[in-house]
C-alpha positions as CSV (number, residue, x, y, z in Angstrom):
1,M,-5.9,-60.5,-27.8
2,N,-8.2,-62.8,-29.6
3,V,-9.3,-66.4,-29.7
4,E,-10.0,-68.3,-32.9
5,I,-12.0,-71.5,-32.4
6,K,-12.0,-74.2,-34.9
7,N,-14.4,-77.1,-34.9
8,Y,-13.4,-80.5,-36.2
9,P,-16.7,-82.3,-36.2
10,S,-15.5,-85.7,-37.5
11,A,-13.0,-85.8,-34.6
12,R,-15.4,-84.2,-32.1
13,T,-12.6,-81.8,-31.3
14,L,-12.5,-78.0,-30.7
15,V,-9.2,-76.1,-31.1
16,A,-9.0,-72.7,-29.4
17,E,-6.1,-70.7,-30.7
18,I,-5.4,-68.1,-28.1
19,C,-3.4,-65.0,-29.2
20,G,-1.8,-62.4,-26.9
21,D,-1.7,-62.1,-23.1
22,I,-3.7,-64.3,-20.7
23,D,-4.2,-62.2,-17.6
24,H,-6.9,-61.1,-15.2
25,H,-8.3,-58.7,-17.9
26,T,-8.4,-61.1,-20.8
27,A,-9.1,-64.5,-19.2
28,K,-12.9,-63.7,-18.8
29,Y,-13.2,-63.0,-22.5
30,F,-11.4,-66.2,-23.4
31,R,-13.4,-68.3,-21.0
32,G,-16.7,-66.9,-22.4
33,E,-15.8,-67.6,-26.0
34,I,-14.5,-71.1,-25.3
35,D,-17.3,-72.1,-23.0
36,K,-19.9,-70.9,-25.6
37,A,-18.2,-73.1,-28.3
38,I,-18.2,-76.1,-25.9
39,R,-21.9,-75.7,-25.2
40,S,-22.6,-75.4,-28.9
41,H,-20.6,-78.3,-30.2
42,N,-20.3,-80.8,-27.3
43,P,-16.7,-81.9,-28.2
44,L,-14.9,-84.9,-26.6
45,T,-11.6,-83.1,-26.9
46,L,-10.7,-79.4,-26.3
47,I,-7.3,-78.3,-27.5
48,L,-6.1,-75.0,-26.0
49,D,-3.4,-73.8,-28.5
50,Y,-1.0,-71.6,-26.5
51,S,1.5,-71.2,-29.3
52,Q,0.7,-67.5,-29.8
53,V,0.4,-66.6,-26.1
54,T,2.8,-63.8,-25.2
55,F,2.3,-63.6,-21.5
56,M,0.4,-65.7,-18.9
57,D,-0.2,-65.2,-15.2
58,S,-2.2,-67.4,-12.9
59,S,-5.3,-66.6,-14.9
60,G,-3.9,-68.9,-17.6
61,I,-3.8,-71.8,-15.1
62,G,-7.4,-71.0,-14.1
63,L,-8.4,-71.1,-17.8
64,V,-7.0,-74.6,-18.1
65,M,-8.5,-75.8,-14.8
66,G,-12.0,-74.4,-15.5
67,R,-12.1,-76.0,-19.0
68,Y,-10.8,-79.3,-17.5
69,R,-13.7,-79.3,-15.0
70,I,-16.3,-78.6,-17.8
71,M,-14.8,-81.2,-20.1
72,S,-14.5,-83.8,-17.4
73,E,-18.2,-83.4,-16.5
74,M,-18.9,-84.1,-20.2
75,G,-16.6,-87.2,-20.3
76,G,-14.0,-85.3,-22.4
77,E,-10.4,-84.2,-22.1
78,V,-8.3,-81.0,-22.4
79,I,-5.0,-80.8,-24.2
80,V,-2.7,-77.8,-24.0
81,A,-0.8,-77.4,-27.3
82,S,2.5,-75.7,-28.2
83,P,3.1,-73.4,-25.2
84,P,6.3,-71.4,-25.3
85,A,9.0,-72.8,-23.1
86,Y,8.5,-70.5,-20.1
87,I,4.7,-71.0,-20.1
88,R,5.2,-74.8,-20.4
89,K,7.4,-74.6,-17.3
90,V,4.7,-72.6,-15.4
91,L,2.1,-75.1,-16.4
92,Q,4.2,-78.0,-15.2
93,L,5.1,-76.3,-11.9
94,A,1.4,-75.8,-11.3
95,G,0.8,-79.5,-11.9
96,M,-1.3,-79.1,-15.1
97,H,0.4,-82.1,-16.7
98,R,-1.5,-84.2,-14.2
99,L,-4.8,-82.9,-15.5
100,T,-4.1,-82.4,-19.2
101,K,-1.6,-83.5,-21.8
102,I,0.9,-80.8,-22.8
103,V,1.9,-81.4,-26.4
104,T,3.8,-79.7,-29.2
105,D,1.7,-80.9,-32.1
106,I,-2.1,-81.3,-32.3
107,A,-2.1,-83.1,-35.7
108,P,-1.7,-86.6,-34.3
109,Y,-4.7,-86.1,-31.9
110,I,-7.0,-84.9,-34.6
111,Q,-5.8,-87.5,-37.2
112,E,-6.0,-90.5,-34.9
113,K,-9.6,-89.7,-34.0
114,K,-10.5,-88.9,-37.6
115,A,-9.1,-92.2,-38.8
116,A,-10.9,-94.2,-36.1
117,Q,-14.1,-92.5,-36.8
118,E,-13.8,-92.7,-40.6
119,Q,-13.7,-96.5,-40.3
120,N,-17.2,-96.4,-38.8
121,E,-18.9,-93.9,-41.2
122,S,-20.2,-94.2,-44.7
123,P,-19.0,-91.8,-47.4
124,D,-22.3,-89.9,-47.1
125,D,-21.6,-89.1,-43.5
126,K,-18.3,-87.3,-44.1
127,T,-18.3,-83.6,-43.0
128,K,-16.0,-80.8,-43.8
129,E,-12.5,-81.2,-42.3
130,S,-12.6,-78.0,-40.3
131,D,-15.4,-75.6,-39.6
132,K,-14.2,-72.2,-38.4
133,I,-16.6,-71.2,-35.7
134,E,-15.6,-67.7,-34.9
135,T,-12.8,-65.2,-34.7
136,K,-13.3,-62.2,-32.4
137,T,-11.2,-59.3,-31.4
138,P,-12.8,-57.1,-28.8
């Protein structure tokens, strides 16, 4: 289990790539790492990439709901990206599609925001496309 968090400062977006199982034992670790990155970077969008999640119980729903609450308080949004079919079904049955977008590809969300922001910034203001924040494996 690990989570790799990437910061896209020009899009004010964080992408948390979660690998492995999300259960009672791992969810606390994931929450801590993601929340630390949110506090550090103040994003408008948090993308939870579930493409490498191998198992999820109700703790995975709680992970989404808790990050939704934090991001809503900041005026932001949460997007769940690329969940395997069975996890997508669980998320939809739990009503997560009412709180967040569930998408298969994050590129359009990052690119749209980048393009809109690039129109408003000078060449001197451009920052690196993606800053890797951290990769941890406990």
